[in-house]
N, C-alpha and C positions, 0 to 999 in steps of 0.2 A: 185843294187836293193833298198837298204836302202835310198839312196839319192833321187831316183825317188819317192818312197813311201812317204817320208817326205814332199816333195814338193807338191805332189798330195793331201795329207791330209791337208796341210796348205791352199790350195785353194778350199777345199771341201764345203765351206759355201759362199753363195752369198755375204754377207757383205765383206768378205775378198777379193773376186775378184773385187768388186767395189772399195775397198780401194786401191788395187794394181793399177788398171787402173787410178784412180785419182792421185795417187802419182808417176805415170810414167812421167807425164808432169811437175810436180813441187813438191817441198816439202810443207808440211803443219804441223802446230803445232796441238797438241791434242785438244786445245780449238776450233780451226777452224773445225776440224773433228767432234767434239762433236756437233757443231751447224749444220753442213751439214747433219749428219746422225741422229740427234735428239736422241743421245744415251749418257748414263751416262759414265763418265770418266772410271770407273772401267771396265765396259763391253767392251768399245772401246779398252782400253789398253790390255785387254785379247786377242783380235783379232790381234792387232798390234804386240804384243809380239810373237804370234804364227807365224806370217809372218816374223818377224825379226829372230826368232830362226831357221826358215827354210832357212835363207839366202836370202830371197826375199826383205827385207827392211833393211835400215840402220837408226839408230836414233842418235840424238845429243841433249844433254841437254843444254838449254840456259835459264838461270835464273830458273824459277820454271816450265817451260814447256819443253816437249820433242818434237822435230821436226823429222818427218819421211819422207823418200824419197826412191825411187828405185835408186840405183846407178848401172847402167848397166855395168860399168867397173869392179865391184867386183862380179858379178854374175857368178856362175858356169854354165857349158854348159846346164845342165838340166833346171835350172831356167831361163836362157836366152831364151831358146827355148819355154819354157812354157809361159813366158810373151809375147813373140812375137806372139805365137798362140792365146792367149787370146785377145791380142790387135787386131789382124786381124779378129778374129771371132766376136768381139763385137764392131767393129769400128763404126757401125751405130746404135748401141743400144740406145734406147730412155732413159733408166735408166742411162746409162753412161753419156750421154749428160746432163741430168738433174743434175747429181752429179757435173759435171764440172761447170755448170751454178750456182748451189747453192754455190759452193766454192767461185766463183767470187763475188756473192752477199754478202756472209758472210764477205769476206775481205773488201768490200766497206763499209759495215755497221760497222764493228769492227775497221776499220782503222788498227792501230797496237795494238793488244791486249796483246801481250806477251813480 
């Protein structure tokens, strides 16, 4: 019960679902995510840490930035099924597509920022 509730609480905000779906395809550093979501580092990190603590994301520190990603190999069964469901339900969502496009544009503009 606790495992399920922790995961559901972690995805209870739209921004967190959007972050997860974006990070399912590739890793991203905090600076890239700040640009995509037009959000301050402290607020964005709060959401990323909530997802990490629920076991949905992994992070890795490189120089001064943290990189986040979904590592499907390390997910527990609850999180694996939750991500699969979210991905299927939102596969054609315009916001999700916009986020992916925005990340690509940010990467092109910033080149290598971190």
